MDTraj code that builds the backbone (N, CA, C; nanometers):
import mdtraj as md
import numpy as np

residues = "MET GLN PRO PRO ASP ALA GLY GLN ARG SER THR PRO THR GLN ALA PRO ALA PRO VAL GLN ALA ASP PRO GLU GLU GLY ILE ILE VAL ALA ARG PRO ALA ASN GLN GLY GLU THR THR GLY PRO MET GLN THR GLY LEU ASN ALA LEU GLY ILE THR GLU ARG ARG ASP GLY LEU ILE TYR VAL PRO THR GLY TYR SER ALA ASP ARG PRO PRO GLY LEU VAL LEU LEU LEU HIS GLY ALA GLY SER SER ALA GLN ARG GLY ILE SER LEU LEU TYR SER GLN ALA ASP GLU ALA ASN LEU ILE LEU VAL ALA PRO ASP SER ARG GLY SER THR TRP ASP VAL ILE MET SER ASP TYR GLY PRO ASP VAL SER TYR ILE ASP ARG ALA LEU SER GLN THR PHE SER ARG TYR ALA VAL ASP ALA SER ARG VAL ALA VAL GLY GLY PHE SER ASP GLY ALA SER TYR ALA LEU SER PHE GLY LEU THR ASN GLY ASP LEU PHE THR HIS VAL ILE ALA PHE SER PRO GLY PHE MET VAL PRO THR ARG GLN GLU GLY LYS PRO ALA ILE TYR ILE SER HIS GLY ILE ARG ASP GLU VAL LEU PRO ILE ASP ARG CYS SER ARG ARG ILE VAL PRO GLN LEU GLN".split()
xyz = np.array([
    [0.9419, 2.8098, -3.4707],
    [0.9948, 2.9346, -3.5255],
    [1.0102, 2.9195, -3.6762],
    [0.9628, 3.0187, -3.7510],
    [0.9736, 3.0160, -3.8961],
    [1.1138, 3.0575, -3.9378],
    [1.1693, 2.9909, -4.0394],
    [1.3006, 3.0335, -4.0882],
    [1.2915, 3.1698, -4.1528],
    [1.3987, 3.2432, -4.1600],
    [1.3934, 3.3741, -4.2253],
    [1.3575, 3.3578, -4.3722],
    [1.2891, 3.4600, -4.4265],
    [1.2527, 3.4578, -4.5673],
    [1.3781, 3.4529, -4.6521],
    [1.3612, 3.3984, -4.7724],
    [1.4731, 3.3934, -4.8659],
    [1.5253, 3.5346, -4.8880],
    [1.6542, 3.5461, -4.8887],
    [1.7152, 3.6770, -4.9099],
    [1.7396, 3.7526, -4.7815],
    [1.6802, 3.7053, -4.6682],
    [1.7027, 3.7706, -4.5400],
    [1.8030, 3.6907, -4.4582],
    [1.8809, 3.7574, -4.3815],
    [1.9769, 3.6922, -4.2964],
    [1.9541, 3.7353, -4.1509],
    [1.9578, 3.6376, -4.0634],
    [1.9444, 3.6722, -3.9219],
    [2.0751, 3.7337, -3.8749],
    [2.0645, 3.8360, -3.7920],
    [2.1825, 3.9052, -3.7404],
    [2.2147, 3.8543, -3.6016],
    [2.3317, 3.7938, -3.5834],
    [2.3665, 3.7434, -3.4511],
    [2.3811, 3.8579, -3.3517],
    [2.3437, 3.8312, -3.2285],
    [2.3597, 3.9307, -3.1238],
    [2.5078, 3.9464, -3.0917],
    [2.5544, 4.0681, -3.0934],
    [2.6950, 4.0940, -3.0686],
    [2.7175, 4.1286, -2.9227],
    [2.8226, 4.0718, -2.8643],
    [2.8592, 4.1069, -2.7281],
    [2.9152, 4.2485, -2.7269],
    [2.8927, 4.3216, -2.6186],
    [2.9490, 4.4564, -2.6133],
    [3.1005, 4.4536, -2.6248],
    [3.1539, 4.5534, -2.6918],
    [3.2987, 4.5604, -2.7104],
    [3.3673, 4.5748, -2.5752],
    [3.4798, 4.5066, -2.5559],
    [3.5499, 4.5196, -2.4285],
    [3.6019, 4.6614, -2.4089],
    [3.6076, 4.7048, -2.2848],
    [3.6600, 4.8370, -2.2538],
    [3.8088, 4.8408, -2.2850],
    [3.8522, 4.9474, -2.3471],
    [3.9931, 4.9651, -2.3782],
    [4.0521, 5.0708, -2.2849],
    [4.1629, 5.0371, -2.2192],
    [4.2274, 5.1332, -2.1305],
    [4.2787, 5.2519, -2.2112],
    [4.2596, 5.3715, -2.1584],
    [4.3104, 5.4927, -2.2217],
    [4.3430, 5.5923, -2.1107],
    [4.4610, 5.5789, -2.0493],
    [4.4954, 5.6661, -1.9364],
    [4.4852, 5.8143, -1.9677],
    [4.5181, 5.8537, -2.0892],
    [4.5139, 5.9955, -2.1239],
    [4.3714, 6.0483, -2.1318],
    [4.2743, 5.9591, -2.1432],
    [4.1326, 5.9977, -2.1420],
    [4.0672, 5.9626, -2.0083],
    [4.1465, 5.9133, -1.9129],
    [4.0935, 5.8816, -1.7811],
    [4.0185, 5.7502, -1.7735],
    [4.0350, 5.6629, -1.8724],
    [3.9556, 5.5399, -1.8815],
    [4.0355, 5.4205, -1.8311],
    [3.9745, 5.3433, -1.7401],
    [4.0400, 5.2246, -1.6852],
    [3.9630, 5.0986, -1.7260],
    [4.0296, 4.9833, -1.7108],
    [3.9679, 4.8567, -1.7511],
    [3.9434, 4.7620, -1.6337],
    [3.9923, 4.7950, -1.5158],
    [3.9737, 4.7069, -1.3994],
    [3.8253, 4.6835, -1.3750],
    [3.7888, 4.5564, -1.3543],
    [3.6494, 4.5204, -1.3275],
    [3.6463, 4.4062, -1.2261],
    [3.5422, 4.3988, -1.1432],
    [3.5305, 4.2855, -1.0507],
    [3.5330, 4.1532, -1.1251],
    [3.5961, 4.0534, -1.0648],
    [3.6052, 3.9210, -1.1258],
    [3.4719, 3.8486, -1.1143],
    [3.4513, 3.7515, -1.2015],
    [3.3333, 3.6662, -1.1906],
    [3.3471, 3.5755, -1.0692],
    [3.2340, 3.5261, -1.0229],
    [3.2343, 3.4410, -0.9049],
    [3.3268, 3.3210, -0.9250],
    [3.4119, 3.2955, -0.8273],
    [3.5021, 3.1822, -0.8327],
    [3.6338, 3.2096, -0.9023],
    [3.6530, 3.3312, -0.9559],
    [3.7751, 3.3600, -1.0307],
    [3.8794, 3.4348, -0.9494],
    [3.8498, 3.4691, -0.8246],
    [3.9483, 3.5389, -0.7435],
    [4.0469, 3.4390, -0.6826],
    [4.1646, 3.4890, -0.6467],
    [4.2683, 3.4021, -0.5921],
    [4.2560, 3.3844, -0.4414],
    [4.1593, 3.4508, -0.3806],
    [4.1408, 3.4369, -0.2361],
    [4.2086, 3.5494, -0.1616],
    [4.1608, 3.5826, -0.0421],
    [4.2156, 3.6957, 0.0319],
    [4.3569, 3.6698, 0.0799],
    [4.4393, 3.7720, 0.0720],
    [4.5733, 3.7612, 0.1287],
    [4.5684, 3.7949, 0.2773],
    [4.5047, 3.9076, 0.3112],
    [4.4931, 3.9503, 0.4495],
    [4.3702, 4.0379, 0.4648],
    [4.3110, 4.0331, 0.5821],
    [4.2075, 4.1298, 0.6149],
    [4.2716, 4.2411, 0.6974],
    [4.1930, 4.3430, 0.7292],
    [4.2471, 4.4566, 0.8028],
    [4.3184, 4.5537, 0.7106],
    [4.4001, 4.6399, 0.7688],
    [4.4675, 4.7473, 0.6953],
    [4.6078, 4.7046, 0.6536],
    [4.6376, 4.7188, 0.5244],
    [4.7682, 4.6802, 0.4710],
    [4.8088, 4.7741, 0.3581],
    [4.9371, 4.7724, 0.3263],
    [4.9863, 4.8476, 0.2104],
    [4.9384, 4.7801, 0.0828],
    [4.9190, 4.8598, -0.0212],
    [4.8845, 4.8011, -0.1506],
    [4.9976, 4.7118, -0.2008],
    [5.1209, 4.7521, -0.1764],
    [5.2349, 4.6697, -0.2145],
    [5.2672, 4.6745, -0.3624],
    [5.2378, 4.7872, -0.4271],
    [5.2664, 4.8003, -0.5705],
    [5.4007, 4.8684, -0.5931],
    [5.4270, 4.9743, -0.5170],
    [5.5550, 5.0443, -0.5270],
    [5.6097, 5.0661, -0.3866],
    [5.7376, 5.0998, -0.3797],
    [5.7984, 5.1255, -0.2498],
    [5.7692, 5.2673, -0.2016],
    [5.7567, 5.3600, -0.2939],
    [5.7344, 5.4999, -0.2575],
    [5.5984, 5.5450, -0.3098],
    [5.5257, 5.6175, -0.2257],
    [5.3907, 5.6642, -0.2591],
    [5.3094, 5.5486, -0.3173],
    [5.2786, 5.4577, -0.2316],
    [5.2105, 5.3344, -0.2696],
    [5.0594, 5.3488, -0.2480],
    [5.0156, 5.3253, -0.1262],
    [4.8737, 5.3340, -0.0950],
    [4.8344, 5.2294, 0.0069],
    [4.7082, 5.2291, 0.0442],
    [4.6575, 5.1398, 0.1467],
    [4.5325, 5.0671, 0.0995],
    [4.5091, 4.9495, 0.1567],
    [4.3853, 4.8759, 0.1337],
    [4.3339, 4.8269, 0.2687],
    [4.2045, 4.8413, 0.2884],
    [4.1419, 4.7862, 0.4089],
    [4.0377, 4.6837, 0.3649],
    [4.0511, 4.5624, 0.4182],
    [3.9541, 4.4556, 0.3904],
    [3.8800, 4.4266, 0.5192],
    [3.7464, 4.4307, 0.5188],
    [3.6708, 4.4127, 0.6434],
    [3.7046, 4.2811, 0.7114],
    [3.7046, 4.2836, 0.8442],
    [3.7464, 4.1654, 0.9208],
    [3.6563, 4.0460, 0.8967],
    [3.5323, 4.0696, 0.8592],
    [3.4400, 3.9588, 0.8324],
    [3.4317, 3.9212, 0.6864],
    [3.5356, 3.9545, 0.6076],
    [3.5322, 3.9277, 0.4628],
    [3.5008, 3.7818, 0.4332],
    [3.4108, 3.7618, 0.3385],
    [3.3794, 3.6285, 0.2885],
    [3.3442, 3.6392, 0.1411],
    [3.4024, 3.5525, 0.0603],
    [3.3710, 3.5512, -0.0827],
    [3.2252, 3.5138, -0.1064],
    [3.1636, 3.4478, -0.0094],
    [3.0223, 3.4120, -0.0215],
    [2.9301, 3.5308, 0.0044],
    [2.9851, 3.6353, 0.0616],
    [2.9100, 3.7588, 0.0868],
    [2.9975, 3.8758, 0.0411],
    [3.0106, 3.8924, -0.0894],
    [3.1074, 3.9894, -0.1416],
    [3.0814, 4.1306, -0.0894],
    [3.1853, 4.1968, -0.0417],
    [3.1692, 4.3347, 0.0024],
    [3.1623, 4.4304, -0.1153],
    [3.1154, 4.5519, -0.0881],
    [3.1304, 4.6588, -0.1843],
    [3.2743, 4.7092, -0.1787],
    [3.3060, 4.8013, -0.2671],
    [3.4413, 4.8580, -0.2702],
    [3.4314, 5.0081, -0.2914],
    [3.5144, 5.0825, -0.2178],
    [3.5227, 5.2269, -0.2381],
    [3.6680, 5.2654, -0.2637],
    [3.6918, 5.3310, -0.3755],
    [3.8202, 5.3915, -0.4067],
    [3.8209, 5.5298, -0.3434],
    [3.9153, 5.5572, -0.2531],
    [3.9169, 5.6824, -0.1780],
    [4.0393, 5.7660, -0.2144],
    [4.0169, 5.8936, -0.2437],
    [4.1208, 5.9814, -0.2969],
    [4.1458, 6.0985, -0.2028],
    [4.2704, 6.1157, -0.1632],
    [4.3086, 6.2192, -0.0669],
    [4.3118, 6.3569, -0.1310],
    [4.3253, 6.4593, -0.0466],
    [4.3367, 6.5956, -0.0948],
    [4.4785, 6.6309, -0.1342],
    [4.4981, 6.7533, -0.1833],
    [4.6299, 6.7980, -0.2301],
    [4.7313, 6.7955, -0.1170],
    [4.8521, 6.7479, -0.1472],
    [4.9594, 6.7449, -0.0510],
    [4.9426, 6.6418, 0.0585],
    [4.8444, 6.5551, 0.0443],
    [4.8152, 6.4570, 0.1484],
    [4.8567, 6.3173, 0.1039],
    [4.7968, 6.2164, 0.1663],
    [4.8404, 6.0796, 0.1389],
    [4.7249, 5.9826, 0.1554],
    [4.7523, 5.8562, 0.1249],
    [4.6511, 5.7510, 0.1344],
    [4.5924, 5.7387, 0.2741],
    [4.6716, 5.7689, 0.3751],
    [4.6224, 5.7571, 0.5122],
    [4.5039, 5.8503, 0.5364],
    [4.5120, 5.9717, 0.4820],
    [4.3991, 6.0650, 0.4954],
    [4.2826, 6.0200, 0.4082],
    [4.3132, 5.9647, 0.2925],
    [4.2062, 5.9177, 0.2054],
    [4.1259, 5.8060, 0.2698],
    [4.1946, 5.7064, 0.3233],
    [4.1242, 5.5906, 0.3778],
    [4.0481, 5.6258, 0.5044],
    [4.0914, 5.7327, 0.5744],
    [4.0236, 5.7729, 0.6977],
    [3.8814, 5.8234, 0.6733],
    [3.8495, 5.8581, 0.5480],
    [3.7165, 5.9109, 0.5180],
    [3.6059, 5.8108, 0.5524],
    [3.6305, 5.6822, 0.5318],
    [3.5273, 5.5813, 0.5578],
    [3.5784, 5.4650, 0.6431],
    [3.6964, 5.4804, 0.7004],
    [3.7587, 5.3703, 0.7737],
    [3.6692, 5.3166, 0.8851],
    [3.6073, 5.4051, 0.9618],
    [3.5276, 5.3614, 1.0771],
    [3.3968, 5.2934, 1.0368],
    [3.3549, 5.3085, 0.9107],
    [3.2294, 5.2477, 0.8651],
    [3.2497, 5.1183, 0.7866],
    [3.3741, 5.0849, 0.7549],
    [3.3999, 4.9773, 0.6587],
    [3.3502, 4.8408, 0.7054],
    [3.3725, 4.8063, 0.8316],
    [3.3297, 4.6741, 0.8797],
    [3.1776, 4.6619, 0.8801],
    [3.1119, 4.7612, 0.9360],
    [2.9660, 4.7548, 0.9465],
    [2.8999, 4.7544, 0.8095],
    [2.9546, 4.8325, 0.7164],
    [2.8960, 4.8425, 0.5823],
    [2.9484, 4.7360, 0.4872],
    [3.0418, 4.6518, 0.5335],
    [3.1010, 4.5470, 0.4512],
    [3.1623, 4.6059, 0.3234],
    [3.2670, 4.6862, 0.3457],
    [3.3325, 4.7563, 0.2353],
    [3.4823, 4.7304, 0.2345],
    [3.5365, 4.7042, 0.1167],
    [3.6800, 4.7106, 0.0945],
    [3.7131, 4.8545, 0.0574],
    [3.8152, 4.9107, 0.1208],
    [3.8588, 5.0467, 0.0909],
    [3.9955, 5.0421, 0.0222],
    [4.0070, 5.1090, -0.0896],
    [4.1338, 5.1174, -0.1624],
    [4.1717, 5.2649, -0.1715],
    [4.2866, 5.2998, -0.1138],
    [4.3291, 5.4400, -0.1108],
    [4.4708, 5.4523, -0.1660],
    [4.4843, 5.4808, -0.2936],
    [4.6180, 5.4979, -0.3510],
    [4.6758, 5.6355, -0.3171],
    [4.8064, 5.6465, -0.3206],
    [4.8727, 5.7772, -0.3163],
    [4.8782, 5.8322, -0.4584],
    [4.8564, 5.9616, -0.4740],
    [4.8749, 6.0227, -0.6058],
    [5.0224, 6.0164, -0.6418],
    [5.0519, 6.0159, -0.7717],
    [5.1921, 6.0069, -0.8159],
    [5.2684, 6.1343, -0.7822],
    [5.2032, 6.2475, -0.7874],
    [5.2656, 6.3738, -0.7496],
    [5.2031, 6.4283, -0.6232],
    [5.2120, 6.5598, -0.6039],
    [5.1571, 6.6203, -0.4829],
    [5.0052, 6.6206, -0.4830],
    [4.9453, 6.6105, -0.6019],
    [4.8007, 6.5937, -0.6143],
    [4.7738, 6.5137, -0.7415],
    [4.6477, 6.5006, -0.7786],
    [4.6101, 6.4102, -0.8875],
    [4.6409, 6.4696, -1.0242],
    [4.6724, 6.3817, -1.1204],
    [4.7292, 6.4225, -1.2493],
    [4.6496, 6.5298, -1.3229],
    [4.5179, 6.5116, -1.3377],
    [4.4413, 6.6064, -1.4191],
    [4.4338, 6.7438, -1.3534],
    [4.4537, 6.7506, -1.2229],
    [4.4523, 6.8790, -1.1539],
    [4.5824, 6.9540, -1.1806],
    [4.6906, 6.8791, -1.2018],
    [4.8199, 6.9401, -1.2318],
    [4.8374, 6.9674, -1.3809],
    [4.7871, 6.8763, -1.4654],
    [4.8012, 6.8945, -1.6104],
    [4.6951, 6.8152, -1.6852],
    [4.7209, 6.6854, -1.7085],
    [4.6295, 6.6009, -1.7832],
    [4.6207, 6.4636, -1.7180],
    [4.5171, 6.3884, -1.7546],
    [4.5077, 6.2495, -1.7093],
    [4.6287, 6.1700, -1.7586],
    [4.6644, 6.0672, -1.6827],
    [4.7742, 5.9820, -1.7264],
    [4.8274, 5.8915, -1.6175],
    [4.9318, 5.9350, -1.5432],
    [4.9979, 5.8443, -1.4482],
    [4.9090, 5.7975, -1.3342],
    [4.8240, 5.8844, -1.2812],
    [4.7364, 5.8409, -1.1718],
    [4.6296, 5.7440, -1.2210],
    [4.5815, 5.7651, -1.3414],
    [4.4826, 5.6737, -1.3996],
    [4.5424, 5.5339, -1.4107],
    [4.6650, 5.5259, -1.4623],
    [4.7313, 5.3962, -1.4766],
    [4.7526, 5.3292, -1.3416],
    [4.7912, 5.4082, -1.2421],
    [4.8181, 5.3512, -1.1105],
    [4.6896, 5.3019, -1.0437],
    [4.5837, 5.3799, -1.0542],
    [4.4547, 5.3390, -0.9986],
    [4.4054, 5.2122, -1.0668],
    [4.4204, 5.2052, -1.1983],
    [4.3791, 5.0863, -1.2725],
    [4.4538, 4.9633, -1.2211],
    [4.5828, 4.9803, -1.1953],
    [4.6641, 4.8696, -1.1450],
    [4.6202, 4.8289, -1.0042],
    [4.5951, 4.9279, -0.9187],
    [4.5537, 4.8992, -0.7811],
    [4.4187, 4.8280, -0.7773],
    [4.3246, 4.8728, -0.8590],
    [4.1934, 4.8084, -0.8614],
    [4.2005, 4.6701, -0.9247],
    [4.2784, 4.6552, -1.0304],
    [4.2916, 4.5235, -1.0937],
    [4.3473, 4.4219, -0.9951],
    [4.4481, 4.4629, -0.9185],
    [4.5062, 4.3743, -0.8182],
    [4.4018, 4.3353, -0.7138],
    [4.3241, 4.4338, -0.6686],
    [4.2225, 4.4077, -0.5660],
    [4.1134, 4.3159, -0.6181],
    [4.0640, 4.3441, -0.7381],
    [3.9579, 4.2612, -0.7956],
    [4.0043, 4.1182, -0.8201],
    [4.1328, 4.0994, -0.8477],
    [4.1825, 3.9644, -0.8726],
    [4.1932, 3.8830, -0.7440],
    [4.2056, 3.9500, -0.6310],
    [4.2257, 3.8804, -0.5037],
    [4.0981, 3.8624, -0.4225],
    [4.0062, 3.9576, -0.4359],
    [3.8887, 3.9577, -0.3500],
    [3.7603, 3.9617, -0.4322],
    [3.6614, 3.8883, -0.3871],
    [3.5285, 3.8982, -0.4473],
    [3.4700, 4.0345, -0.4105],
    [3.4099, 4.1019, -0.5065],
    [3.3528, 4.2355, -0.4856],
    [3.2141, 4.2399, -0.5475],
    [3.1200, 4.2995, -0.4769],
    [2.9839, 4.3181, -0.5263],
    [2.9858, 4.4279, -0.6325],
    [2.9670, 4.3907, -0.7584],
    [2.9761, 4.4866, -0.8687],
    [2.8667, 4.5921, -0.8641],
    [2.7629, 4.5704, -0.7850],
    [2.6563, 4.6698, -0.7735],
    [2.6880, 4.7752, -0.6675],
    [2.8035, 4.7593, -0.6003],
    [2.8444, 4.8551, -0.4967],
    [2.9934, 4.8865, -0.5126],
    [3.0253, 4.9574, -0.6193],
    [3.1630, 5.0009, -0.6428],
    [3.1610, 5.1531, -0.6535],
    [3.2264, 5.2194, -0.5595],
    [3.2188, 5.3652, -0.5509],
    [3.3573, 5.4271, -0.5591],
    [3.3583, 5.5573, -0.5891],
    [3.4798, 5.6370, -0.5809],
    [3.4443, 5.7618, -0.5021],
    [3.5319, 5.7985, -0.4093],
    [3.5054, 5.9158, -0.3275],
    [3.6337, 5.9882, -0.2943],
    [3.6215, 6.1122, -0.2489],
    [3.7408, 6.1862, -0.2130],
    [3.7079, 6.3177, -0.1475],
    [3.8132, 6.3826, -0.0981],
    [3.8011, 6.5109, -0.0304],
    [3.8814, 6.6163, -0.1048],
    [3.8226, 6.7352, -0.1237],
    [3.8892, 6.8503, -0.1832],
    [3.9403, 6.8164, -0.3239],
    [4.0708, 6.8191, -0.3498],
    [4.1199, 6.7796, -0.4819],
    [4.0781, 6.6366, -0.5136],
    [4.0769, 6.5513, -0.4116],
    [4.0315, 6.4135, -0.4307],
    [3.8854, 6.4058, -0.4682],
    [3.8048, 6.5001, -0.4190],
    [3.6630, 6.5048, -0.4545],
    [3.6446, 6.5492, -0.5995],
    [3.7231, 6.6482, -0.6414],
    [3.7183, 6.6916, -0.7818],
    [3.7565, 6.5760, -0.8737],
    [3.8593, 6.5018, -0.8322],
    [3.9035, 6.3877, -0.9125],
    [3.7996, 6.2765, -0.9107],
    [3.7369, 6.2537, -0.7956],
    [3.6346, 6.1494, -0.7857],
    [3.5176, 6.1778, -0.8793],
    [3.4721, 6.3029, -0.8836],
    [3.3631, 6.3393, -0.9745],
    [3.4047, 6.3197, -1.1198],
    [3.5217, 6.3692, -1.1548],
    [3.5695, 6.3616, -1.2927],
    [3.5925, 6.2171, -1.3357],
    [3.6658, 6.1442, -1.2543],
    [3.7024, 6.0060, -1.2822],
    [3.5803, 5.9141, -1.2724],
    [3.4927, 5.9434, -1.1771],
    [3.3738, 5.8601, -1.1579],
    [3.2759, 5.8693, -1.2729],
    [3.2539, 5.9889, -1.3261],
    [3.1643, 6.0049, -1.4404],
    [3.2256, 5.9449, -1.5663],
    [3.3571, 5.9608, -1.5821],
    [3.4258, 5.9042, -1.6978],
    [3.4172, 5.7520, -1.6983],
    [3.4197, 5.6921, -1.5792],
    [3.4158, 5.5462, -1.5657],
    [3.2877, 5.5009, -1.4964],
    [3.1772, 5.5635, -1.5334],
    [3.0487, 5.5306, -1.4722],
    [2.9957, 5.3934, -1.5098],
    [3.0641, 5.3243, -1.6011],
    [3.0293, 5.1854, -1.6308],
    [3.0909, 5.0910, -1.5283],
    [3.1791, 5.1411, -1.4424],
    [3.2334, 5.0658, -1.3298],
    [3.1754, 5.1169, -1.1981],
    [3.1840, 5.2475, -1.1766],
    [3.1428, 5.3050, -1.0487],
    [2.9919, 5.3268, -1.0445],
    [2.9307, 5.2705, -0.9426],
    [2.7858, 5.2868, -0.9249],
    [2.7528, 5.4068, -0.8377],
    [2.8521, 5.4548, -0.7626],
    [2.8329, 5.5680, -0.6725],
    [2.9563, 5.6582, -0.6763],
    [2.9337, 5.7881, -0.6612],
    [3.0412, 5.8871, -0.6515],
    [3.0155, 5.9718, -0.5271],
    [3.1186, 5.9878, -0.4437],
    [3.1065, 6.0618, -0.3179],
    [3.2088, 6.1744, -0.3197],
    [3.1631, 6.2977, -0.3085],
    [3.2538, 6.4122, -0.3183],
    [3.2365, 6.5026, -0.1969],
    [3.3404, 6.5103, -0.1155],
    [3.3417, 6.5984, 0.0008],
    [3.4197, 6.7242, -0.0352],
    [3.3481, 6.8354, -0.0578],
    [3.4081, 6.9657, -0.0891],
    [3.4859, 6.9673, -0.2201],
    [3.4211, 6.9335, -0.3321],
    [3.4910, 6.9386, -0.4614],
    [3.5070, 7.0812, -0.5114],
    [3.6060, 7.1009, -0.6006],
    [3.6260, 7.2314, -0.6600],
    [3.5728, 7.2416, -0.8020],
    [3.5776, 7.1304, -0.8768],
    [3.5360, 7.1310, -1.0174],
    [3.5235, 6.9865, -1.0635],
    [3.4880, 6.9688, -1.1893],
    [3.4882, 6.8356, -1.2487],
    [3.5225, 6.8473, -1.3966],
    [3.6017, 6.7515, -1.4457],
    [3.6424, 6.7517, -1.5869],
    [3.6376, 6.6094, -1.6425],
    [3.5189, 6.5483, -1.6481],
    [3.5108, 6.4159, -1.7097],
    [3.5389, 6.4255, -1.8587],
    [3.5969, 6.3201, -1.9151],
    [3.6216, 6.3189, -2.0594],
    [3.5045, 6.2582, -2.1350],
    [3.4147, 6.1914, -2.0625],
    [3.2961, 6.1329, -2.1223],
    [3.1989, 6.1051, -2.0080],
    [3.0770, 6.0664, -2.0404],
    [2.9826, 6.0245, -1.9372],
    [2.9346, 5.8842, -1.9691],
    [2.9655, 5.7908, -1.8804],
    [2.9230, 5.6526, -1.8952],
    [2.8344, 5.6155, -1.7773],
    [2.7202, 5.5518, -1.8056],
    [2.6319, 5.5100, -1.6983],
    [2.5719, 5.6276, -1.6246],
    [2.5061, 5.5970, -1.5117],
    [2.4458, 5.7008, -1.4287],
    [2.4721, 5.6691, -1.2814],
    [2.5959, 5.6876, -1.2377],
    [2.6245, 5.6614, -1.0969],
    [2.5481, 5.7572, -1.0062],
    [2.5051, 5.7076, -0.8909],
    [2.4438, 5.7944, -0.7899],
    [2.5528, 5.8841, -0.7330],
    [2.5214, 6.0104, -0.7118],
    [2.6227, 6.1074, -0.6698],
    [2.5818, 6.1744, -0.5392],
    [2.6754, 6.1795, -0.4451],
    [2.6555, 6.2495, -0.3180],
    [2.7632, 6.3564, -0.3051],
    [2.7212, 6.4793, -0.2776],
    [2.8144, 6.5906, -0.2587],
    [2.7833, 6.6598, -0.1269],
    [2.8867, 6.6865, -0.0489],
    [2.8720, 6.7712, 0.0697],
    [2.9770, 6.8808, 0.0619],
    [2.9466, 6.9961, 0.1233],
    [3.0403, 7.1082, 0.1172],
    [3.0117, 7.2036, 0.2320],
    [3.1151, 7.2394, 0.3065],
    [3.0994, 7.3364, 0.4156],
    [3.0691, 7.4751, 0.3633],
    [2.9721, 7.5410, 0.4241],
    [2.9320, 7.6731, 0.3737],
    [3.0337, 7.7806, 0.4089],
    [3.1300, 7.7518, 0.4968],
    [3.2326, 7.8491, 0.5343],
    [3.3705, 7.8100, 0.4822],
    [3.3737, 7.7247, 0.3826],
    [3.5006, 7.6809, 0.3226],
    [3.5674, 7.8003, 0.2547],
    [3.6872, 7.8383, 0.3012],
    [3.7578, 7.9522, 0.2440],
    [3.8567, 7.9115, 0.1353],
    [3.8875, 7.7815, 0.1273],
    [3.9801, 7.7335, 0.0246],
    [3.9065, 7.7079, -0.1061],
    [3.7956, 7.6343, -0.0973],
    [3.7096, 7.6080, -0.2127],
    [3.5690, 7.6561, -0.1766],
    [3.5423, 7.7845, -0.1938],
    [3.4128, 7.8401, -0.1516],
    [3.2956, 7.7690, -0.2187],
    [3.1943, 7.7394, -0.1410],
    [3.0813, 7.6630, -0.1915],
    [3.0120, 7.7314, -0.3077],
    [3.0027, 7.8645, -0.3065],
    [2.9321, 7.9351, -0.4146],
    [3.0038, 7.9201, -0.5483],
    [3.1368, 7.9113, -0.5471],
    [3.2137, 7.8999, -0.6712],
    [3.2362, 7.7544, -0.7111],
    [3.2012, 7.6638, -0.6204],
    [3.2330, 7.5227, -0.6454],
    [3.1069, 7.4362, -0.6486],
    [3.0677, 7.3802, -0.5361],
    [2.9575, 7.2836, -0.5366],
    [2.8256, 7.3430, -0.5844],
    [2.8002, 7.4713, -0.5568],
    [2.6743, 7.5321, -0.6014],
    [2.6721, 7.5574, -0.7525],
    [2.7861, 7.5410, -0.8179],
    [2.7905, 7.5420, -0.9639],
    [2.7922, 7.3997, -1.0192],
    [2.8569, 7.3100, -0.9462],
    [2.8683, 7.1720, -0.9926],
    [2.7333, 7.0997, -0.9889],
    [2.6610, 7.1158, -0.8781],
    [2.5360, 7.0404, -0.8604],
    [2.4350, 7.0668, -0.9720],
    [2.4080, 7.1939, -1.0110],
    [2.3139, 7.2149, -1.1209],
    [2.3578, 7.1489, -1.2523],
    [2.4893, 7.1471, -1.2768],
    [2.5377, 7.0808, -1.3986],
    [2.5055, 6.9318, -1.3947],
    [2.5239, 6.8711, -1.2778],
    [2.4951, 6.7293, -1.2643],
    [2.3453, 6.7032, -1.2755],
    [2.2653, 6.7899, -1.2179],
    [2.1197, 6.7702, -1.2252],
    [2.0705, 6.7823, -1.3678],
])
top = md.Topology()
chain = top.add_chain()
for i, resn in enumerate(residues, 1):
    res = top.add_residue(resn, chain, resSeq=i)
    for name in ("N", "CA", "C"):
        top.add_atom(name, md.element.get_by_symbol(name[0]), res)
traj = md.Trajectory(xyz[None], top)
């Protein structure tokens, strides 16, 4: 290799800047740990997240969990006025076969923060729940999804696009709208919606959302 010409300086390759948490912009910093950096599983099966005493959330770890075969992870978000139990039920029966960890937090209020006003408390709580999970369990970074139903679906689309550098997939069952603060990455997106939905009519919701995404 020839040295640079006199007067020229080689520019060192810079590592990408670390992600900075910004709850008010919907941005989280939780990321899967590198191989060998997890503390090991606490329990498999269905358990409480154990972060707060009230409106906490649930985590399901597949019974065949092995750090040598890292599972994917899906963050599941319930609808308005509901709870983590309804959120986790969306994929509970598929988790073992698909080798998935399911994380279903409870919203801080009756529904998710940005639907009530602005991003903030739910973003912080989700970041904490995912950080705890990533620190304990090996997770396949190529299979990290966020999904939800109704208000949870609207939040999944908004939050998933905002954090598309983490989420590789977004799953929305009957969303009403989306309000991402930015677009990072290109997560694969799946949307389903009942054509007779009287609460969030498909013509005013998903049939407007899908063209925007396309």
